[in-house]
C-alpha positions in Angstrom: 57.2 27.5 -21.3 59.6 29.1 -23.5 59.3 30.2 -26.9 61.3 28.6 -29.7 63.0 31.9 -30.7 63.9 33.0 -27.1 68.0 31.8 -26.0 68.0 28.8 -23.7 67.8 30.0 -20.0 70.9 29.8 -18.0 71.1 28.8 -14.3 71.4 31.6 -11.6 72.3 32.0 -8.4 69.8 30.4 -6.0 68.1 32.4 -3.5 67.8 31.0 -0.1 65.3 27.9 -0.1 61.9 28.7 1.7 60.6 26.5 4.5 58.4 23.4 3.2 54.8 24.1 3.2 52.6 27.3 3.2 53.9 30.0 6.2 51.6 30.6 8.7 49.4 34.0 8.3 51.5 35.2 11.3 54.8 34.4 10.1 56.8 37.0 8.8 56.8 37.5 5.1 59.9 35.7 3.4 62.9 37.8 2.5 62.8 38.9 -1.2 64.9 36.8 -3.5 68.5 37.9 -4.4 68.2 39.4 -7.9 70.4 37.5 -10.1 73.3 39.0 -11.8 72.8 39.6 -15.8 74.6 37.4 -17.7 75.3 37.9 -21.5 73.1 36.1 -23.7 75.2 33.2 -25.2 75.2 32.8 -28.7 72.8 31.1 -30.4 74.9 28.7 -32.1 76.3 27.4 -29.0 75.5 24.0 -28.2 73.7 24.9 -25.0 71.0 22.3 -23.7 67.5 23.8 -24.0 65.3 23.7 -21.2 63.4 20.5 -20.3 59.7 20.5 -20.0 59.8 20.1 -16.6 61.8 23.1 -15.6 61.1 26.8 -15.0 63.0 30.0 -14.1 61.1 31.5 -11.1 62.7 34.5 -9.9 66.3 33.1 -10.4 65.5 29.9 -9.0 65.4 26.6 -11.2 62.2 24.5 -10.1 62.1 21.1 -11.4 59.1 18.6 -11.2 55.5 17.9 -12.6 52.9 20.6 -12.5 49.7 21.7 -14.5 50.2 25.2 -15.8 47.1 27.3 -15.2 45.7 29.8 -17.7 46.9 32.8 -15.6 50.7 31.8 -15.9 50.5 34.0 -19.2 49.6 37.0 -17.5 51.4 36.8 -14.3 55.0 37.1 -13.7 57.6 34.3 -13.2 58.5 35.6 -10.0 55.0 35.3 -8.4 54.1 31.6 -9.4 53.6 29.4 -6.5 53.4 25.3 -6.6 49.9 24.1 -5.2 49.0 20.9 -4.4 45.1 20.6 -4.1 43.4 17.9 -2.3 39.9 17.4 -3.9 37.2 16.2 -1.1 35.5 13.9 -0.4 37.2 11.8 -3.3 40.6 12.7 -1.7 42.8 12.8 -4.8 45.5 15.2 -5.4 45.7 17.8 -8.1 49.0 20.1 -8.7 48.8 23.3 -10.2 50.9 26.5 -10.4 49.4 29.7 -9.8 50.1 33.2 -9.2 50.6 34.5 -5.5 48.4 37.4 -6.4 45.6 35.5 -7.9 42.2 35.8 -6.3 41.0 32.5 -4.8 37.7 32.9 -6.9 39.8 32.8 -10.0 41.5 30.0 -8.7 38.3 27.9 -8.3 37.3 29.1 -11.8 40.7 27.6 -13.2 40.2 24.4 -11.1 36.6 23.9 -12.3 37.6 24.2 -16.1 40.9 21.8 -15.3 39.1 19.2 -13.2 35.7 17.4 -14.0 33.7 19.2 -11.6 29.9 20.3 -12.6 29.3 24.3 -13.2 26.5 24.0 -10.6 28.8 22.5 -7.7 29.8 24.6 -4.6 33.4 24.8 -4.1 35.1 26.0 -0.9 39.1 26.4 -0.5 40.5 25.9 2.8 43.8 25.4 4.8 44.8 21.5 5.1 43.1 19.3 8.2 40.0 21.3 8.1 41.4 24.7 8.5 39.1 27.6 8.0 37.9 28.6 4.7 39.6 30.9 2.3 37.9 34.1 1.3 37.0 34.3 -2.4 38.8 38.3 -2.6 41.9 37.0 -1.2 45.0 35.5 -2.6 48.1 33.5 -1.3 50.2 36.7 -1.1 48.0 38.0 1.7 48.9 35.0 3.7 52.8 35.6 3.2 53.1 33.1 0.3 55.9 34.1 -2.0 57.7 32.7 -5.2 58.9 29.1 -5.3 56.9 28.1 -2.1 55.0 25.0 -2.2 51.5 25.3 -0.6 49.0 22.5 0.3 45.4 23.4 0.2 42.1 21.4 0.4 39.2 21.9 -2.1 35.8 20.8 -0.8 33.2 20.2 -3.6 29.7 20.0 -2.6 27.4 18.6 -5.3 23.9 19.6 -5.6 21.1 17.1 -5.1 18.2 16.3 -7.1 15.8 17.9 -4.4 17.9 21.0 -4.3 17.5 21.3 -7.9 14.0 20.5 -7.7 13.1 23.1 -4.9 15.5 25.7 -6.6 13.3 25.2 -10.2 10.1 25.3 -7.8 11.4 28.7 -6.5 11.7 30.0 -9.6 8.5 29.2 -10.5 7.1 30.7 -7.8 8.8 34.0 -8.7 7.6 34.0 -12.0 4.2 33.7 -10.9 4.5 36.1 -8.6 5.8 38.6 -11.2 3.0 37.7 -13.5 0.6 38.5 -11.0 2.0 41.9 -10.2 2.3 42.5 -13.8 -1.5 41.6 -14.1 -2.3 44.2 -11.5 -0.4 46.8 -12.8 -2.1 46.3 -16.3 -5.4 46.4 -14.6 -4.6 49.5 -12.6 -3.0 51.2 -15.8 -6.6 50.2 -17.7 -8.6 51.6 -14.8 -6.8 54.8 -14.9 -7.1 55.0 -18.5 -10.7 54.6 -18.4 -10.8 57.2 -15.4 -9.1 59.7 -17.8 -11.4 59.0 -20.9 -14.2 59.5 -18.4 -13.2 62.7 -17.4 -12.3 64.0 -21.4 -15.8 62.8 -21.9 -17.3 65.1 -18.8 -15.2 68.1 -20.1 -16.2 67.6 -23.7 -19.7 67.8 -22.5 -20.9 66.1 -25.8 -24.5 64.7 -26.1 -23.7 61.7 -28.5 -24.7 58.5 -26.9 -21.9 56.1 -26.2 -21.6 52.8 -28.1 -18.9 51.1 -25.6 -20.2 48.5 -23.3 -19.8 49.5 -19.5 -17.3 46.6 -18.7 -15.0 44.4 -20.6 -13.9 41.0 -19.5 -10.5 40.0 -20.6 -9.1 36.4 -20.4 -5.3 36.1 -19.3 -3.8 33.1 -19.9 -1.6 31.4 -17.3 2.0 32.0 -17.1 3.2 28.5 -17.2 1.7 25.5 -19.3 -1.0 23.8 -17.2 -1.9 27.1 -15.2 -5.6 27.8 -15.7 -6.6 31.0 -17.4 -8.2 34.0 -15.3 -10.8 36.6 -16.2 -10.2 40.2 -15.7 -13.0 42.6 -15.4 -12.3 46.1 -16.4 -14.8 48.9 -16.2 -15.2 51.1 -19.4 -16.9 54.6 -18.6 -17.4 55.9 -22.4 -20.2 58.6 -21.5 -19.6 61.5 -23.6 -17.1 60.0 -25.9 -18.0 60.9 -29.7 -15.6 58.0 -31.2 -13.2 55.7 -30.0 -9.6 56.9 -29.3 -7.3 56.1 -32.2 -4.0 54.4 -31.0 -2.9 53.5 -34.5 -3.7 50.5 -36.6 -5.1 49.9 -39.9 -8.4 50.3 -42.0 -10.0 48.1 -44.2 -10.5 49.1 -47.6 -13.5 46.8 -47.9 -16.1 48.2 -45.4 -14.0 51.0 -43.9 -13.6 49.1 -40.4 -10.5 50.5 -38.4 -8.6 48.0 -36.2 -6.5 49.3 -33.4 -3.2 47.5 -32.7 -3.3 45.6 -29.6 0.2 46.1 -28.8 -0.5 49.7 -28.2 -3.0 48.7 -25.3 -1.1 46.1 -23.7 1.6 46.5 -21.3 4.4 44.5 -22.3 5.1 41.4 -20.1 8.1 39.2 -19.6 8.7 36.8 -22.2 7.9 33.1 -21.3 11.2 30.9 -22.0 10.1 27.4 -23.0 12.6 24.7 -22.3 13.0 22.1 -24.8 12.2 18.7 -22.7 12.1 16.1 -25.5 15.7 16.0 -26.2 18.3 13.0 -26.2 20.4 14.9 -23.4 17.3 15.2 -21.0 16.3 11.5 -21.5 19.6 10.0 -21.3 21.9 9.6 -18.1 24.9 11.9 -18.3 27.9 10.0 -17.1 30.5 11.7 -14.6 34.2 10.4 -14.4 36.6 10.9 -11.3 39.9 10.7 -10.8 41.2 8.8 -7.6 44.8 8.3 -6.7 44.9 5.6 -3.8 47.2 5.3 -1.2 48.0 1.6 -1.3 50.9 0.5 -3.3 51.6 -2.6 -5.6 54.5 -4.2 -6.9 55.6 -7.2 -8.2 58.6 -9.2 -7.0 61.2 -11.1 -9.1 63.2 -13.8 -8.5 67.0 -13.4 -7.8 69.8 -15.0 -6.2 69.7 -13.8 -2.8 65.9 -14.1 -2.3 63.9 -17.6 -2.0 60.3 -17.3 -3.3 57.6 -19.4 -2.6 56.0 -20.7 -5.9 53.5 -23.3 -4.5 50.7 -21.3 -4.8 51.8 -19.9 -8.6 49.6 -21.2 -11.6 50.4 -21.4 -15.0 48.1 -19.5 -17.5 48.3 -19.6 -21.2 46.0 -18.9 -24.1 43.5 -21.0 -25.7 42.5 -21.6 -29.1 41.8 -18.2 -31.2 38.2 -18.1 -32.2 36.8 -15.9 -35.0 33.5 -14.0 -34.6 31.5 -16.7 -36.7 32.8 -19.4 -34.5 31.8 -17.6 -31.4 28.2 -16.9 -32.8 28.0 -20.7 -33.6 28.6 -21.4 -30.3 26.4 -18.8 -28.5 23.5 -20.1 -31.3 24.0 -23.5 -29.7 23.9 -22.6 -26.0 20.8 -20.3 -26.6 19.2 -23.0 -28.4 19.8 -25.4 -25.5 18.7 -22.9 -23.0 15.5 -22.4 -25.0 14.9 -26.1 -25.2 15.2 -26.6 -21.2 13.0 -23.2 -20.8 10.4 -24.3 -23.0 10.4 -27.7 -21.4 9.9 -26.4 -18.1 7.2 -24.0 -19.3 5.3 -27.0 -20.9 5.5 -29.2 -17.8 4.7 -26.3 -15.5 1.6 -26.0 -17.8 0.8 -29.5 -17.8 1.1 -29.5 -14.0 -1.4 -26.9 -13.8 -4.0 -28.2 -16.3 -3.6 -31.7 -14.6 -4.3 -30.1 -11.2 -7.2 -28.4 -12.8 -8.6 -31.6 -14.3 -7.8 -33.7 -10.9 -9.8 -30.8 -9.0 -12.9 -30.9 -11.5 -13.1 -34.6 -11.2 -12.9 -34.4 -7.5 -15.4 -32.0 -7.1 -17.7 -33.8 -9.5 -17.1 -36.8 -7.3 -18.1 -34.9 -4.0 -20.9 -33.5 -5.6 -22.3 -37.0 -6.7 -21.4 -38.4 -3.1 -23.4 -35.6 -1.6 -26.2 -36.0 -4.0 -26.3 -39.7 -3.4 -26.2 -39.2 0.4 -29.0 -36.7 0.1 -31.1 -38.9 -2.0 -30.5 -41.6 0.5 -31.4 -39.5 3.3 -34.7 -38.4 1.4 -35.6 -41.9 0.6 -35.1 -43.2 4.3 -36.9 -40.0 5.5 -39.8 -41.0 2.9 -39.6 -44.6 4.4 -39.5 -43.4 8.1 -42.4 -40.9 7.9 -44.7 -43.8 6.4 -43.6 -46.3 8.9 -43.6 -44.1 12.0 -45.4 -40.9 11.3 -45.4 -38.0 13.6 -46.8 -35.0 12.0 -50.2 -34.2 10.3 -48.6 -33.8 7.0 -47.2 -37.4 7.6 -50.8 -38.7 7.9 -52.4 -36.7 5.1 -49.7 -38.5 2.8 -50.9 -42.0 4.2 -54.4 -41.5 3.8 -53.7 -40.1 0.2 -51.6 -43.1 -0.6 -54.4 -45.3 0.7 -56.6 -43.7 -1.6 -54.8 -44.2 -4.5 -54.3 -48.0 -3.5 -57.9 -48.2 -3.4 -58.7 -46.9 -6.7 -56.1 -49.0 -8.2 -57.6 -52.2 -6.5 -61.1 -51.4 -7.2 -60.4 -50.9 -11.0 -58.5 -54.2 -11.0 -61.5 -56.0 -9.3 -63.8 -54.3 -12.1 -61.6 -55.4 -14.9 -61.2 -58.9 -13.9 -64.7 -59.9 -12.6 -68.0 -58.9 -14.5 -70.6 -56.9 -12.5 -73.3 -58.2 -10.4 -71.6 -61.6 -9.8 -70.7 -63.4 -6.6 -66.9 -63.4 -7.2 -66.8 -59.6 -7.6 -68.8 -59.0 -4.5 -66.5 -61.3 -2.4 -63.5 -59.7 -3.8 -64.9 -56.1 -3.2 -65.7 -57.4 0.6 -62.0 -58.5 1.2 -60.9 -55.1 -0.7 -63.0 -53.5 2.0 -61.8 -55.7 4.8 -58.1 -54.9 4.0 -59.2 -51.1 3.6 -60.7 -51.0 7.2 -57.6 -52.8 8.6 -55.3 -50.2 7.0 -57.5 -47.6 8.5 -57.4 -49.1 11.7 -53.6 -49.1 11.8 -53.2 -45.7 10.4 -55.5 -44.5 13.5 -53.4 -46.7 15.9 -50.3 -44.7 14.5 -52.0 -41.5 15.0 -53.0 -42.0 18.8 -49.3 -43.3 19.2 -47.9 -40.2 17.5 -50.2 -37.8 19.7 -49.1 -39.7 22.7 -45.6 -39.1 21.8 -46.1 -35.6 20.7 -48.1 -34.7 24.0 -45.0 -36.3 25.9 -42.6 -34.2 23.9 -44.2 -31.0 24.4 -44.8 -31.6 28.1 -41.3 -32.4 28.8 -40.2 -29.2 26.8 -42.7 -27.1 28.9 -41.1 -28.4 32.1 -37.5 -28.2 30.8 -38.2 -24.4 29.8 -40.0 -23.4 33.3 -37.2 -25.0 35.2 -34.4 -23.4 32.9 -32.0 -20.8 34.8 -32.5 -17.2 34.1 -29.8 -15.6 31.7 -29.2 -11.7 32.6 -27.3 -9.3 30.5 -24.9 -6.8 32.5 -24.2 -3.6 31.0 -20.6 -4.7 29.8 -22.3 -7.3 27.6 -21.7 -10.5 30.1 -24.3 -12.6 31.0 -25.2 -14.1 34.6 -27.0 -17.0 35.3 -29.6 -16.8 38.2 -31.7 -19.4 39.6 -35.0 -17.6 41.2 -37.5 -19.1 43.6 -39.8 -19.5 41.0 -37.5 -21.6 38.5 -36.5 -23.8 41.7 -39.9 -24.4 42.4 -40.6 -25.4 38.9 -37.4 -28.0 38.9 -38.9 -29.5 41.9 -42.4 -30.0 40.2 -40.8 -31.3 37.1 -38.8 -33.9 39.0 -42.1 -35.1 40.9 -43.7 -35.5 37.6 -40.9 -37.3 36.3 -40.9 -39.9 39.2 -44.9 -40.5 39.0 -44.1 -41.3 35.4 -41.6 -43.8 36.2 -43.7 -46.9 36.1 -44.1 -46.7 32.3 -40.3 -46.9 31.9 -39.0 -49.4 34.4 -40.2 -51.4 37.6 -40.4 -49.4 40.5 -40.2 -50.9 44.1 -43.0 -50.3 46.6 -41.0 -48.6 48.8 -39.8 -46.1 46.1 -43.6 -45.5 44.9 -44.2 -45.0 48.4 -42.0 -42.3 48.9 -42.9 -40.6 45.5 -46.5 -40.5 46.7 -45.8 -38.9 50.1 -43.5 -35.9 48.5 -46.5 -35.4 46.1 -49.0 -35.2 49.2 -46.8 -32.8 51.0 -46.4 -30.5 47.8 -50.3 -30.4 47.1 -51.4 -30.1 50.5 -49.6 -26.6 50.7 -52.7 -25.4 48.5 -56.6 -26.2 49.5 -58.7 -26.9 46.3 -60.7 -29.5 44.8 -57.8 -30.6 42.5 -55.4 -30.8 45.4 -57.8 -32.8 47.4 -58.5 -35.1 44.3 -54.8 -35.7 44.1 -54.4 -36.6 47.7 -57.2 -39.1 47.6 -56.0 -40.9 44.5 -52.4 -41.1 46.3 -53.9 -42.6 49.4 -55.8 -45.1 47.4 -52.6 -46.4 45.5 -50.6 -46.0 48.8 -53.5 -48.6 50.2 -53.5 -50.9 47.3 -49.7 -51.2 47.5 -49.7 -52.0 51.1 -52.0 -54.7 50.3 -49.8 -56.1 47.6 -51.9 -55.5 44.7 -50.4 -56.2 41.1 -48.8 -53.2 39.7 -50.1 -53.5 36.5 -53.6 -53.3 37.7 -53.0 -49.8 38.6 -51.9 -48.5 35.4 -55.0 -46.5 34.9 -54.8 -44.9 38.5 -51.2 -43.9 38.4 -51.6 -42.5 34.9 -54.6 -40.5 36.4 -52.4 -39.5 39.3 -50.0 -38.1 36.8 -52.5 -36.2 34.7 -54.0 -34.3 37.6 -50.3 -33.3 39.0 -49.4 -32.0 35.6 -52.4 -29.9 35.8 -51.3 -29.1 39.2 -47.8 -27.9 37.8 -49.4 -26.0 34.9 -51.5 -23.7 37.1 -50.1 -20.3 37.6 -51.4 -20.2 41.1 -49.4 -23.3 42.1 -46.2 -22.7 39.7 -45.5 -19.0 38.7 -43.1 -20.0 36.0 -46.1 -21.6 34.1 -47.9 -17.9 33.7 -44.7 -16.9 32.0 -44.9 -19.6 29.5 -48.9 -19.2 29.0 -48.2 -15.4 28.4 -45.3 -16.2 25.9 
């Protein structure tokens, strides 16, 4: 820039214009500019125009165009200034500046960092255009043959530090501080040990008989270097044998009792002061914005109508401003819309709550109905079970219940007779005899039911035993799978069970004479394998029934004979010598 008191600049002869762009490193340096002839200074009163803000005198050449002067222009000669265009990556926006050709690149980067919104902790690298090799910080443009009035294009690569890198750097600094603190601790302990050894040596040389009043060891608590680190205890050995009095290292004396206090600073090696960083500040709790300037390559323009140009106006729209509204009017509209939103939102919440409460109520009603239905069904099953166990009793508990109820009925009926008829009368004797006859009939009925229940239970017990003996074996493999196997014993038990069922068919349905004879023949040949009293009796009874059948005897008259044959064959089946599977069941 030109000072106000300086005379206006005069254009001089232009030196040969250099080639566009920065010359390569191998090209010869440009020829020095032709020195301008000295021109007499014009009269200050003349009406010569003053230089504009976009012109400058650089070695006799007038350069025009927008530029950003650096803070180095004031100390550099006008003949060394170079126009540089920096392309900042990765944002890819351009920045123009004028810098001296002899200015080191390190200073150039500092100037750019102060002129552009680039953080101080960012890493900047200058390099040649189109990904060329980086430029060293101690070099300058003059080293590459760039002279005055040249225009140079350079790339400035900015690498922003990530939060992870800054955290890693902070951790590394903390680790270094901890190592420094530990090293200082070791030095302090070594110094204390050396001082104790020196005191011991002095006491030995003094050869005094005064007893020592100092302890043998001293435990010193050392606090952590940073907040949150635990404290450590360092043990310092003290050899005070022969010391007359403690070594005075400066301090003060209490006038009340004469106690002498030593300064702790005289006995402690100074350590690095801890720097406390203030963290609860507005700067650390709020995000700091970062602005970036960008110059896009796309261009936009507006075409106006003219005589020689036909424009398509089919998609044009007219836009006009609406009614102007004040702040109070806008707030009234916002309040009305807010109330509307609140109304619908609260209605939605109320409906949702009502639906939830309704679902809870319906669920409770449904559960109550299900529980009531389950309770009614259980009560009905229990009532049917009680009726069934009285009509068709099966277990000993059922018969005990019947006998208890019979006894209660007898007691009630006896009380009624005694209350209705006077004692020692014929009417009372007649009523008591009728009550006794009715009780006898009920006892006889319960006895018949007990016999039927015993027979039914015996048949079920026999069926279960035969089914268990003829069941297929299940063997487990090493891999956990099961294999079904029929052994000769199970096959034998299954055949005997089928013969027993065939013998008892007469109690279930009418059997023809041929079918019955065929069953008797199979039974005879099965039991003839063994010779004993039981088998001979079964064979004899089977022959007797076959003879009666051949004579045409009524099957109803042979019911007892057939039942006896079935019972004897069941004994045959349950004997382990004839059916080995029965031995396993007996053992179980």
